[in-house]
Steps between C-alpha positions, in 0.01 A plus 500: 500500500721521802358386833503702817805500725485587867740744671501607878659806649768403739431800718116528522406151372256652239444223221480589130370292211628609153636334193830680542691620814367843613762773537459512880252511785257783457365460853811572704711632201816365670471120487669247273269248322574131516330268264288231668496165333356146569795415720474796733119496550332746267179314566521583880415851423154416356202338659407156364188473287230298653 
């Protein structure tokens, strides 16, 4: 079972979580998605669990 990958729209900064890359941003319909990995801070988009 594949894990979730995280993608952010470079235009409106909407973040998506999916096993495969979405075809594009459905919020602004014009942005390019960039995959977020451990190195570029995917965890920064989510609140820490207390």
